[in-house]
VOBA-1610 file (N, C-alpha, C; in pm, whole numbers, padded with zeros to 5 digits, always signed):
BEGIN
Met-00532+00375-04651Met-00498+00321-04518Met-00384+00403-04458Pro-00401+00452-04333Pro-00291+00525-04270Pro-00175+00432-04242Glu-00056+00487-04248Glu+00064+00408-04224Glu+00070+00367-04076Thr+00102+00241-04051Thr+00117+00193-03914Thr+00248+00243-03855Val+00238+00305-03739Val+00357+00356-03671Val+00383+00271-03547Leu+00499+00212-03540Leu+00535+00131-03424Leu+00584+00222-03312Asp+00540+00192-03191Asp+00580+00273-03076Asp+00716+00227-03024Thr+00787+00317-02965Thr+00911+00283-02895Thr+00898+00332-02752Phe+00971+00271-02662Phe+00959+00312-02524Phe+01090+00291-02448Glu+01100+00364-02339Glu+01214+00352-02249Glu+01161+00358-02106Ile+01204+00265-02023Ile+01163+00265-01883Ile+01277+00321-01799Lys+01245+00422-01721Lys+01346+00484-01636Lys+01330+00436-01493Arg+01440+00442-01419Arg+01440+00408-01277Arg+01485+00529-01198Leu+01418+00552-01086Leu+01450+00666-01001Leu+01507+00618-00869Asp+01629+00664-00839Asp+01696+00640-00711Asp+01743+00774-00658Ile+01717+00801-00531Ile+01762+00927-00471Ile+01845+00903-00345Leu+01794+00818-00256Leu+01858+00794-00127Leu+01915+00653-00123Asp+02048+00641-00103Asp+02107+00508-00102Asp+02107+00448+00039Ala+02156+00324+00049Ala+02150+00251+00175Ala+02241+00310+00282Arg+02332+00397+00245Arg+02423+00461+00341Arg+02373+00598+00385Gly+02254+00635+00339Gly+02194+00760+00382Gly+02240+00881+00302Asn+02293+00857+00183Asn+02336+00967+00096Asn+02229+00993-00009Ala+02191+01118-00028Ala+02088+01155-00124Ala+02145+01241-00235Asp+02093+01223-00355Asp+02132+01305-00470Asp+02056+01438-00460Pro+02125+01549-00431Pro+02054+01676-00411Pro+01981+01725-00535Ala+02028+01685-00653Ala+01964+01728-00777Ala+01828+01661-00797Leu+01806+01549-00730Leu+01682+01474-00748Leu+01588+01483-00628Met+01636+01540-00519Met+01555+01547-00398Met+01425+01624-00422Pro+01313+01570-00375Pro+01187+01646-00383Pro+01193+01764-00286Pro+01111+01868-00309Pro+01115+01986-00223Pro+01047+01961-00088Leu+01122+01902+00004Leu+01070+01869+00136Leu+01151+01943+00242Gly+01082+02005+00335Gly+01149+02070+00445Gly+01180+01972+00557Gly+01255+02016+00656Gly+01292+01929+00766Gly+01173+01873+00839Ala+01071+01955+00861Ala+00951+01908+00932Ala+00880+01799+00854Glu+00877+01811+00721Glu+00810+01711+00637Glu+00888+01580+00637Ile+01021+01589+00638Ile+01103+01468+00642Ile+01087+01397+00776Lys+01080+01474+00883Lys+01056+01415+01015Lys+00920+01347+01019Lys+00822+01410+00959Lys+00687+01350+00955Lys+00692+01216+00882Met+00765+01209+00772Met+00782+01083+00700Met+00842+00976+00793Tyr+00949+01014+00859Tyr+01019+00919+00945Tyr+00927+00871+01058Glu+00850+00961+01115Glu+00762+00925+01226Glu+00650+00832+01180Tyr+00597+00852+01059Tyr+00498+00759+01006Tyr+00561+00622+00981Leu+00684+00621+00931Leu+00754+00494+00910Leu+00771+00420+01042Ala+00805+00494+01148Ala+00824+00433+01279Ala+00693+00375+01333Ile+00582+00446+01313Ile+00451+00396+01357Ile+00415+00269+01279Ala+00441+00272+01148Ala+00409+00156+01065Ala+00490+00033+01108Arg+00618+00052+01136Arg+00702-00061+01180Arg+00656-00113+01316Thr+00621-00022+01406Thr+00574-00062+01539Thr+00441-00136+01529Phe+00350-00084+01446Phe+00221-00151+01424Phe+00245-00293+01375Asp+00336-00307+01281Asp+00365-00438+01222Asp+00420-00533+01328Asp+00514-00486+01408Asp+00572-00570+01513Asp+00465-00616+01611Arg+00379-00522+01654Arg+00274-00556+01750Arg+00174-00655+01688Ala+00139-00633+01562Ala+00042-00721+01497Ala+00095-00864+01486Leu+00223-00879+01455Leu+00282-01012+01447Leu+00279-01081+01583Ser+00311-01005+01688Ser+00308-01062+01823Ser+00166-01101+01863Met+00070-01015+01832Met-00069-01043+01868Met-00122-01166+01796Gln-00081-01184+01672Gln-00126-01303+01599Gln-00073-01430+01665Arg+00052-01426+01708Arg+00111-01542+01775Arg+00041-01571+01907Glu-00014-01467+01969Glu-00085-01482+02096Glu-00232-01519+02077Gly-00278-01524+01952Gly-00417-01557+01925Gly-00512-01440+01944Arg-00459-01317+01947Arg-00544-01200+01970Arg-00596-01139+01841Ile-00533-01169+01727Ile-00585-01134+01596Ile-00567-01255+01505Gly-00623-01247+01385Gly-00615-01359+01292Gly-00491-01352+01204Thr-00497-01421+01092Thr-00386-01421+00996Thr-00353-01278+00955Tyr-00225-01245+00955Tyr-00182-01108+00930Tyr-00076-01104+00820Ala-00084-01001+00734Ala+00013-00982+00626Ala+00109-00871+00664Ser+00232-00907+00690Ser+00333-00810+00736Ser+00375-00715+00624Ile+00412-00592+00663Ile+00462-00493+00568Ile+00610-00464+00590Arg+00677-00540+00676Arg+00815-00511+00711Arg+00904-00508+00588Gly+00976-00400+00569Gly+01062-00381+00452Gly+00997-00301+00341Gln+00864-00286+00348Gln+00790-00215+00243Gln+00734-00081+00290Glu+00776-00038+00408Glu+00717+00083+00466Glu+00739+00207+00380Ala+00856+00220+00319Ala+00884+00340+00237Ala+00795+00344+00114Ser+00769+00229+00055Ser+00681+00224-00062Ser+00541+00272-00027Gln+00499+00245+00096Gln+00363+00278+00137Gln+00352+00420+00190Val+00436+00455+00286Val+00429+00588+00344Val+00471+00694+00243Gly+00578+00671+00170Gly+00625+00768+00072Gly+00523+00799-00035Ser+00451+00697-00078Ser+00348+00719-00182Ser+00223+00782-00122Ala+00178+00732-00007Ala+00053+00782+00053Ala+00061+00931+00084Leu+00177+00978+00126Leu+00192+01120+00161Leu+00191+01211+00039Ala+00203+01154-00080Ala+00204+01234-00203Ala+00063+01267-00253Phe-00038+01203-00194Phe-00176+01229-00235Phe-00240+01335-00146Asp-00336+01407-00203Asp-00414+01502-00124Asp-00522+01425-00047Lys-00577+01490+00054Lys-00681+01427+00136Lys-00803+01387+00054Lys-00834+01463-00052Lys-00954+01434-00130Lys-00934+01322-00232Asp-00808+01284-00257Asp-00782+01176-00353Asp-00829+01042-00297Leu-00862+00950-00386Leu-00918+00821-00347Leu-00811+00712-00349Ile-00812+00628-00246Ile-00714+00521-00233Ile-00784+00386-00232Phe-00741+00295-00319Phe-00792+00158-00323Phe-00678+00064-00281Pro-00683+00011-00158Pro-00573-00073-00109Pro-00599-00222-00129Ser-00490-00299-00129Ser-00503-00444-00118Ser-00482-00480+00029Tyr-00440-00601+00058Tyr-00434-00646+00198Tyr-00300-00618+00266Arg-00201-00564+00193Arg-00070-00540+00255Arg-00040-00391+00253Glu-00134-00311+00300Glu-00115-00166+00296Glu-00139-00099+00432Ser-00100-00164+00539Ser-00119-00103+00671Ser-00048+00032+00679Gly+00068+00044+00615Gly+00142+00170+00616Gly+00069+00281+00543Val-00005+00247+00439Val-00085+00346+00366Val-00196+00397+00457Phe-00266+00306+00523Phe-00371+00346+00617Phe-00315+00437+00726Ile-00199+00401+00778Ile-00138+00480+00886Ile-00101+00619+00838Ala-00042+00629+00718Ala-00005+00760+00664Ala-00126+00845+00628Arg-00242+00782+00613Arg-00366+00857+00588Arg-00440+00886+00719Asp-00375+00859+00831Asp-00430+00886+00965Asp-00555+00805+00995Tyr-00556+00680+00949Tyr-00667+00591+00980Tyr-00658+00550+01127Pro-00770+00544+01197Pro-00766+00505+01339Pro-00701+00368+01358Leu-00599+00362+01442Leu-00523+00238+01458Leu-00609+00126+01519His-00699+00163+01609His-00781+00057+01670His-00871-00010+01566Met-00908+00065+01461Met-00991+00007+01358Met-00911-00087+01268Leu-00784-00054+01246Leu-00698-00146+01171Leu-00682-00277+01246Phe-00660-00268+01377Phe-00649-00390+01457Phe-00782-00466+01458Gln-00893-00393+01459Gln-01023-00460+01452Gln-01034-00545+01326Phe-00995-00486+01214Phe-01004-00560+01088Phe-00925-00689+01095Trp-00799-00680+01143Trp-00715-00799+01146Trp-00760-00899+01251Ser-00847-00857+01341Ser-00904-00952+01438Ser-01028-01021+01381Gly-01067-00983+01258Gly-01185-01043+01195Gly-01312-00964+01217Asp-01298-00842+01266Asp-01412-00757+01296Asp-01431-00656+01182Glu-01538-00672+01104Glu-01559-00587+00988Glu-01588-00441+01023Arg-01616-00415+01149Arg-01634-00275+01189Arg-01507-00194+01167Gly-01394-00264+01160Gly-01268-00196+01137Gly-01257-00133+01000Met-01342-00175+00907Met-01339-00118+00772Met-01460-00031+00743Lys-01529+00015+00845Lys-01632+00118+00828Lys-01559+00252+00828Val-01509+00288+00711Val-01414+00399+00697Val-01474+00531+00744Pro-01404+00605+00830Pro-01452+00738+00871Pro-01473+00828+00750Gly-01575+00912+00757Gly-01615+00993+00642Gly-01512+01092+00593Asp-01414+01128+00677Asp-01314+01227+00636Asp-01188+01163+00581Ile-01189+01030+00562Ile-01071+00961+00508Ile-01112+00891+00379Asn-01053+00931+00268Asn-01091+00877+00137Asn-01009+00753+00102Ile-01035+00646+00175Ile-00971+00519+00147Ile-01078+00410+00150Phe-01069+00317+00056Phe-01169+00210+00048Phe-01129+00094+00139Pro-01222+00006+00172Pro-01189-00109+00256Pro-01082-00197+00193Ile-01008-00266+00276Ile-00903-00357+00231Ile-00963-00463+00137Cys-00895-00485+00026Cys-00938-00587-00071Cys-00847-00710-00056Ile-00903-00818-00009Ile-00825-00942+00007Ile-00806-01014-00126Ser-00909-01018-00209Ser-00901-01088-00339Ser-00800-01017-00428Val-00700-01090-00474Val-00589-01029-00547Val-00636-00962-00675Ser-00611-00833-00686Ser-00629-00748-00806Ser-00774-00711-00838Thr-00872-00764-00766Thr-01011-00738-00806Thr-01053-00593-00787His-00976-00518-00709His-01009-00376-00686His-00955-00284-00796Leu-00871-00336-00885Leu-00809-00249-00986Leu-00911-00196-01088Pro-01004-00278-01138Pro-01108-00220-01225Pro-01194-00118-01152His-01217-00139-01023His-01295-00043-00945His-01222+00092-00939Ala-01092+00086-00914Ala-01013+00209-00907Ala-01012+00279-01042Ala-00995+00202-01150Ala-00996+00261-01284Ala-01131+00323-01314Gly-01239+00257-01270Gly-01373+00313-01291Gly-01393+00442-01214Ala-01343+00446-01091Ala-01353+00569-01012Ala-01276+00683-01077Ala-01159+00649-01134Ala-01080+00751-01203Ala-01149+00799-01330Ala-01211+00706-01404Ala-01285+00745-01524Ala-01405+00833-01487Ala-01468+00803-01374Ala-01580+00884-01327Ala-01535+01026-01294Ala-01413+01040-01242Ala-01361+01174-01212Ala-01346+01256-01339Val-01308+01191-01448Val-01298+01260-01578Val-01438+01306-01621Tyr-01534+01215-01611Tyr-01671+01245-01652Tyr-01729+01360-01571Lys-01698+01364-01442Lys-01752+01466-01352Lys-01665+01592-01348Lys-01556+01591-01425Lys-01463+01705-01431Lys-01409+01743-01293Glu-01372+01640-01217Glu-01316+01660-01084Glu-01164+01648-01089Lys-01095+01732-01017Lys-00949+01727-01008Lys-00911+01631-00896Thr-00933+01504-00922Thr-00909+01401-00822Thr-00819+01293-00881Ala-00721+01250-00803Ala-00638+01136-00843Ala-00686+01013-00768Val-00670+00897-00830Val-00713+00771-00770Val-00594+00675-00766Ala-00564+00621-00649Ala-00453+00528-00634Ala-00503+00385-00619Ala-00430+00292-00677Ala-00457+00149-00658Ala-00326+00081-00621Tyr-00324+00015-00507Tyr-00205-00056-00458Tyr-00221-00206-00480Phe-00111-00271-00518Phe-00114-00416-00541Phe+00028-00469-00546Gly+00043-00600-00546Gly+00174-00662-00551Gly+00207-00717-00688Asp+00329-00769-00701Asp+00372-00820-00831Asp+00287-00938-00877Gly+00236-01018-00781Gly+00152-01131-00819Gly+00023-01089-00886Ala-00028-00970-00851Ala-00153-00922-00909Ala-00140-00897-01059Thr-00019-00874-01108Thr-00002-00846-01250Thr-00025-00969-01337Ser-00041-01085-01274Ser-00073-01207-01349Ser-00223-01231-01360Lys-00302-01144-01300Lys-00447-01160-01299Lys-00513-01074-01407Gly-00624-01122-01457Gly-00694-01049-01562Gly-00743-00913-01518Asp-00779-00900-01390Asp-00830-00772-01340Asp-00726-00660-01355Phe-00599-00696-01339Phe-00492-00597-01356Phe-00495-00540-01497His-00502-00627-01596His-00500-00583-01735His-00628-00508-01772Glu-00740-00552-01720Glu-00867-00483-01747Glu-00865-00343-01688Gly-00816-00331-01564Gly-00808-00200-01501Gly-00713-00107-01572Met-00597-00159-01611Met-00498-00077-01683Met-00554-00032-01817Asn-00618-00124-01889Asn-00672-00090-02020Asn-00781+00016-02009Leu-00871-00001-01912Leu-00979+00095-01891Leu-00923+00234-01860Ala-00824+00240-01771Ala-00766+00369-01735Ala-00697+00433-01854Gly-00629+00351-01935Gly-00560+00407-02052Gly-00656+00460-02156Val-00762+00384-02185Val-00859+00425-02287Val-00928+00556-02249Phe-00961+00571-02120Phe-01031+00691-02075Phe-00938+00801-02026Asn-00807+00779-02042Asn-00709+00877-01997Asn-00740+00921-01853Ala-00768+00821-01772Ala-00817+00846-01636Ala-00703+00885-01540Pro-00733+00965-01439Pro-00631+01011-01344Pro-00599+00905-01239Ala-00549+00791-01284Ala-00519+00679-01196Ala-00369+00666-01175Val-00330+00631-01054Val-00190+00603-01022Val-00185+00460-00970Phe-00132+00370-01051Phe-00120+00229-01015Phe+00015+00208-00946Ile+00012+00160-00822Ile+00134+00145-00744Ile+00156-00003-00714Cys+00253-00061-00783Cys+00286-00202-00764Cys+00404-00214-00668Gln+00381-00275-00554Gln+00491-00305-00463Gln+00550-00440-00503Asn+00651-00434-00586Asn+00717-00555-00633Asn+00812-00603-00522Asn+00759-00688-00434Asn+00840-00737-00322Asn+00907-00871-00352Gln+00913-00905-00480Gln+00988-01019-00534Gln+00917-01154-00526Tyr+00809-01161-00446Tyr+00741-01290-00430Tyr+00590-01272-00421Ala+00516-01363-00486Ala+00373-01377-00465Ala+00357-01509-00389Ile+00346-01499-00258Ile+00364-01613-00166Ile+00500-01674-00197Ser+00506-01797-00249Ser+00636-01860-00275Ser+00679-01846-00420Met+00599-01781-00502Met+00629-01769-00645Met+00716-01646-00670Pro+00840-01664-00718Pro+00927-01548-00743Pro+00879-01466-00862Arg+00919-01342-00866Arg+00877-01252-00973Arg+00912-01307-01111Ser+01024-01377-01121Ser+01067-01431-01250Ser+00968-01530-01308Arg+00882-01588-01221Arg+00780-01681-01268Arg+00648-01611-01293Gln+00637-01484-01256Gln+00516-01406-01283Gln+00517-01349-01424Thr+00634-01307-01471Thr+00641-01240-01600Thr+00780-01254-01659Ala+00787-01258-01792Ala+00917-01260-01860Ala+00966-01119-01888Ala+00883-01018-01862Ala+00923-00879-01883Ala+01034-00842-01785Lys+01125-00757-01829Lys+01237-00718-01743Lys+01192-00631-01627Thr+01086-00556-01649Thr+01029-00474-01541Thr+00878-00489-01543Ile+00816-00459-01429Ile+00671-00450-01426Ile+00627-00315-01480Ala+00709-00214-01461Ala+00676-00079-01507Ala+00646-00074-01656Gln+00715-00156-01734Gln+00698-00149-01880Gln+00560-00198-01926Lys+00487-00266-01839Lys+00354-00312-01876Lys+00259-00196-01905Ala+00291-00079-01852Ala+00208+00039-01878Ala+00207+00077-02026Val+00318+00051-02093Val+00333+00093-02232Val+00226+00029-02320Ala+00192-00095-02290Ala+00091-00166-02371Ala-00045-00100-02362Tyr-00067-00022-02258Tyr-00197+00041-02238Tyr-00194+00191-02261Gly-00081+00239-02314Gly-00076+00376-02362Gly-00040+00482-02261Phe+00026+00443-02152Phe+00066+00547-02057Phe+00202+00515-01996Lys+00248+00602-01908Lys+00384+00597-01856Lys+00401+00495-01744Gly+00516+00429-01745Gly+00555+00342-01636Gly+00694+00381-01589Ile+00717+00373-01459Ile+00847+00407-01402Ile+00878+00309-01289Gln+01004+00272-01279Gln+01048+00189-01166Gln+01125+00277-01069Val+01096+00260-00940Val+01168+00335-00837Val+01223+00237-00735Asp+01326+00280-00663Asp+01376+00203-00550Asp+01269+00213-00441Gly+01199+00105-00418Gly+01089+00107-00323Gly+01132+00119-00178Asn+01261+00108-00150Asn+01312+00128-00015Asn+01366+00269+00005Asp+01349+00352-00094Asp+01393+00492-00093Asp+01269+00580-00083Val+01240+00629+00038Val+01116+00703+00059Val+01110+00830-00025Phe+01225+00892-00053Phe+01226+01014-00134Phe+01193+00985-00280Ala+01247+00876-00334Ala+01218+00839-00473Ala+01071+00802-00490Val+01018+00727-00393Val+00877+00689-00400Val+00789+00813-00394Tyr+00820+00902-00301Tyr+00740+01024-00286Tyr+00745+01108-00413Arg+00864+01130-00467Arg+00876+01216-00585Arg+00802+01156-00705Ala+00822+01027-00730Ala+00756+00963-00845Ala+00604+00969-00831Thr+00555+00947-00709Thr+00410+00949-00687Thr+00356+01091-00700Lys+00426+01187-00643Lys+00382+01326-00652Lys+00373+01371-00796Glu+00471+01336-00877Glu+00470+01372-01019Glu+00355+01302-01091Ala+00330+01176-01055Ala+00218+01103-01118Ala+00084+01165-01081Val+00070+01208-00957Val-00054+01272-00912Val-00075+01404-00986Glu+00029+01484-00994Glu+00019+01613-01064Glu-00013+01593-01211Asn+00051+01493-01272Asn+00024+01462-01412Asn-00121+01419-01433Ala-00171+01335-01342Ala-00309+01286-01352Ala-00409+01401-01344Lys-00387+01492-01250Lys-00481+01603-01230Lys-00472+01707-01341Ala-00360+01708-01411Ala-00345+01801-01523Ala-00399+01744-01654Gly-00456+01623-01648Gly-00513+01562-01768Gly-00415+01474-01844Gly-00303+01442-01781Gly-00200+01362-01849Gly-00223+01212-01844Gly-00327+01169-01774Gly-00360+01027-01773Gly-00291+00948-01663Pro-00298+00815-01673Pro-00248+00727-01566Pro-00096+00715-01566Thr-00046+00658-01457Thr+00095+00620-01442Thr+00100+00488-01366Leu+00191+00401-01405Leu+00220+00280-01330Leu+00356+00298-01263Ile+00358+00289-01131Ile+00483+00301-01055Ile+00517+00163-00998Glu+00632+00113-01036Glu+00681-00013-00980Glu+00779+00019-00867Cys+00739-00009-00745Cys+00827+00009-00629Cys+00904-00120-00610Tyr+01033-00117-00645Tyr+01117-00236-00637Tyr+01164-00252-00493Thr+01101-00344-00420Thr+01125-00356-00277Thr+01138-00503-00239Tyr+01119-00532-00111Tyr+01136-00671-00066Tyr+01051-00695+00058Arg+00991-00810+00063Arg+00911-00852+00179Arg+01001-00926+00277Leu+01043-00857+00385Leu+01136-00917+00479Leu+01072-01028+00562Ser+00942-01021+00585Ser+00873-01123+00664Ser+00815-01230+00572Asp+00745-01324+00634Asp+00672-01426+00558Asp+00557-01358+00481His+00503-01429+00384His+00391-01374+00307His+00278-01332+00400Thr+00239-01422+00487Thr+00148-01392+00598Thr+00194-01477+00715Thr+00124-01466+00827Thr+00158-01549+00942Thr+00123-01695+00920Ala+00063-01727+00805Ala+00034-01867+00771Ala+00141-01926+00679Asp+00250-01852+00659Asp+00354-01890+00562Asp+00487-01911+00634Asp+00576-01986+00570Asp+00714-02003+00617Asp+00807-01977+00499Ala+00854-01851+00487Ala+00932-01811+00370Ala+01068-01879+00364Ser+01116-01934+00475Ser+01247-02001+00473Ser+01246-02126+00385Arg+01128-02172+00350Arg+01118-02291+00264Arg+01147-02259+00118Tyr+01143-02133+00078Tyr+01162-02102-00064Tyr+01258-01986-00092Arg+01323-01930+00009Arg+01424-01828-00017Arg+01537-01842+00084Ser+01656-01800+00042Ser+01776-01824+00121Ser+01798-01716+00227Arg+01874-01752+00329Arg+01909-01656+00434Arg+01995-01544+00374Glu+02082-01578+00280Glu+02169-01477+00219Glu+02087-01371+00145Glu+01981-01412+00080Glu+01895-01318+00009Glu+01829-01222+00106Val+01778-01274+00215Val+01713-01189+00315Val+01813-01093+00377Glu+01932-01139+00408Glu+02035-01053+00467Glu+02076-00941+00371Tyr+02079-00971+00242Tyr+02110-00868+00143Tyr+02010-00753+00154Trp+01883-00786+00167Trp+01780-00684+00174Trp+01770-00619+00312Leu+01807-00693+00416Leu+01810-00633+00550Leu+01906-00513+00554Ala+02013-00523+00478Ala+02112-00414+00472Ala+02059-00294+00396Arg+01944-00308+00335Arg+01881-00200+00257Arg+01750-00155+00319Asp+01739-00175+00449Asp+01617-00140+00523Asp+01578+00006+00498Pro+01453+00033+00462Pro+01412+00169+00426Pro+01415+00268+00543Ile+01387+00220+00664Ile+01384+00310+00779Ile+01525+00345+00822Ala+01613+00246+00821Ala+01752+00271+00861Ala+01819+00373+00770Arg+01794+00365+00640Arg+01861+00459+00549Arg+01810+00601+00566Leu+01681+00617+00596Leu+01630+00752+00621Leu+01687+00806+00752Arg+01701+00720+00853Arg+01760+00762+00980Arg+01904+00812+00957Leu+01980+00740+00876Leu+02118+00782+00846Leu+02120+00918+00776Tyr+02030+00936+00683Tyr+02022+01064+00612Tyr+01992+01178+00710Met+01896+01156+00797Met+01856+01259+00892Met+01969+01293+00988Glu+02046+01194+01028Glu+02160+01221+01114Glu+02263+01308+01043Lys+02288+01281+00916Lys+02385+01360+00839Lys+02336+01501+00815Gln+02205+01519+00812Gln+02148+01651+00787Gln+02117+01728+00916Gly+02148+01668+01029Gly+02121+01734+01156Gly+01974+01735+01195Leu+01895+01645+01136Leu+01752+01638+01166Leu+01721+01539+01278Ser+01822+01464+01317Ser+01805+01364+01422Ser+01919+01377+01521Gly+01892+01349+01644Gly+01995+01359+01745Gly+01933+01384+01881Gly+02015+01378+01983Gly+01965+01398+02116Gly+01865+01290+02153Lys+01751+01331+02202Lys+01648+01238+02245Lys+01543+01214+02137Tyr+01568+01267+02016Tyr+01465+01257+01911Tyr+01428+01112+01882Glu+01528+01025+01862Glu+01499+00885+01830Glu+01416+00818+01939Glu+01454+00842+02063Glu+01382+00783+02174Glu+01238+00836+02181Glu+01223+00964+02156Glu+01088+01023+02159Glu+01000+00966+02048Val+01056+00948+01928Val+00980+00891+01817Val+00937+00748+01850Arg+01031+00670+01905Arg+00999+00531+01941Arg+00889+00527+02047Glu+00903+00609+02150Glu+00804+00608+02258Glu+00667+00653+02208Lys+00665+00754+02122Lys+00537+00802+02067Lys+00471+00694+01982Ala+00550+00627+01898Ala+00496+00522+01812Ala+00439+00408+01897Glu+00512+00367+01999Glu+00466+00258+02085Glu+00340+00298+02161Ser+00335+00423+02207Ser+00218+00470+02279Ser+00094+00472+02190Leu+00109+00524+02067Leu-00004+00530+01975Leu-00056+00391+01941Val+00036+00301+01912Val-00004+00165+01872Val-00066+00091+01990Asp-00004+00102+02107Asp-00059+00033+02225Asp-00195+00089+02265Asp-00214+00219+02248Asp-00346+00278+02273Asp-00449+00223+02176Gly-00407+00202+02050Gly-00496+00145+01950Gly-00537+00003+01987Ile-00441-00075+02036Ile-00471-00213+02077Ile-00570-00213+02194Lys-00543-00127+02291Lys-00630-00119+02410Lys-00773-00081+02370Lys-00785+00018+02282Lys-00918+00063+02240Lys-00989-00046+02162Met-00916-00117+02078Met-00977-00226+02001Met-01031-00333+02095Glu-00953-00370+02196Glu-00995-00478+02285Glu-01105-00434+02380Glu-01113-00303+02409Glu-01221-00253+02494Glu-01353-00241+02420Thr-01345-00237+02286Thr-01466-00222+02205Thr-01557-00343+02216Gly-01496-00459+02236Gly-01575-00582+02247Gly-01598-00645+02111Pro-01641-00770+02109Pro-01660-00841+01982Pro-01780-00790+01903Ala-01772-00810+01773Ala-01884-00773+01686Ala-01996-00876+01697Glu-02113-00838+01653Glu-02224-00932+01646Glu-02200-01029+01531Pro-02211-01159+01554Pro-02183-01256+01447Pro-02263-01231+01320Gln-02389-01186+01334Gln-02472-01168+01215Gln-02425-01052+01128Asp-02334-00968+01181Asp-02284-00857+01102Asp-02212-00904+00975Met-02159-01028+00979Met-02088-01077+00861Met-02180-01094+00740Phe-02312-01098+00763Phe-02407-01116+00654Phe-02468-00983+00605Thr-02447-00875+00683Thr-02523-00752+00661Thr-02509-00695+00522Tyr-02388-00695+00467Tyr-02365-00628+00339Tyr-02334-00726+00227Thr-02371-00852+00246Thr-02343-00951+00141Thr-02425-00921+00015Tyr-02554-00895+00035Tyr-02643-00858-00076Tyr-02722-00734-00035Gln-02795-00678-00130Gln-02877-00560-00098Gln-02977-00592+00014Gly-03033-00710+00011Gly-03125-00755+00114Gly-03100-00902+00143Pro-03147-00954+00255Pro-03121-01094+00290Pro-03197-01192+00202Thr-03125-01290+00149Thr-03190-01397+00074Thr-03242-01500+00174Ala-03319-01595+00125Ala-03372-01700+00213Ala-03258-01777+00278Arg-03155-01804+00201Arg-03040-01880+00254Arg-02966-01800+00361Leu-02945-01670+00334Leu-02877-01587+00433Leu-02961-01574+00559Ser-03091-01559+00542Ser-03179-01547+00659Ser-03169-01671+00747Ala-03161-01788+00685Ala-03148-01912+00762Ala-03015-01915+00837Gln-02909-01866+00773Gln-02779-01864+00839Gln-02778-01764+00954Ile-02844-01650+00934Ile-02852-01549+01040Ile-02926-01605+01161Arg-03036-01678+01135Arg-03115-01735+01245Arg-03033-01837+01324Ser-02940-01903+01256Ser-02859-02002+01327Ser-02763-01936+01427Phe-02730-01810+01400Phe-02648-01734+01494Phe-02733-01665+01598Ser-02850-01618+01555Ser-02934-01538+01644Ser-03080-01578+01623Pro-03129-01676+01696Pro-03269-01720+01682Pro-03366-01603+01698Gly-03463-01596+01610Gly-03560-01488+01615Gly-03523-01373+01523Ala-03402-01376+01464Ala-03363-01270+01369Ala-03435-01294+01237Val-03419-01198+01145Val-03487-01206+01015Val-03449-01333+00941
//
């Protein structure tokens, strides 16, 4: 019998940019001024999209919406680290990921209005439709990554999810599958401290979510999720490692959900004002703006131009979405099964007499 060897592990945390806009030059990823500005501009579009979506929901122009306010750096910083050919599997709180992948804004608004045409992904964008069911997309992402190994493709696969998803069986199945097949998967957990009203401390007794990777045989790292440079660097390294045959990585983005869980929630019932104010002072966009000012990358009319451009893009997306018109009601049945069952056919006829 071979001797049993117990594994040991250490979880590291990566911080580069602090809340005062100071960055550690030894840890900075190799980004030029134009690339940093691009990051900032995507963050501004994501924040503007979020603000408009919240207002539209209150006006009854879209349905229930999941805000990303406070999590923009976790999304934009990670999304920009992937190549165009890499595959992205999002959950329902990844509007910033879609935006950083240049997804048409009017289609994002369509989705949140209940129009499934919004998730008919353009052929040149490798992102899967939004997954509302918590964690069910993780085995799919792991399977896609395992398929890349089988097909000998240099492709990385990302799966985004929240801390609450780590309590679901699909999370563990996906992680185990990726570990066993040494698949090029990058699991990105946006630990925003709450799964609806359930705090992270009630999700797991582990000190970090990142350490859960160890049980499945691969690396886990925790990063400051409000630090766009740390998120970008950790994701870029995970992508390069995956494509080099090094297997999966779990990245825990330690961040905070500044808004309610969704527009159907009231977070003031389960968290204090002091807690929210603590995190407001660590806003990811504000700290990048401070850094850019210190580096001479911002000034003059730049801020105003970025704001105006973001508002113009988002408002154009809203206008285009509303000009498209409503979807056909029977479209909700089109992709339920390979073909219509007798029950589905009866439901379709109730919407459109004379249909199949």
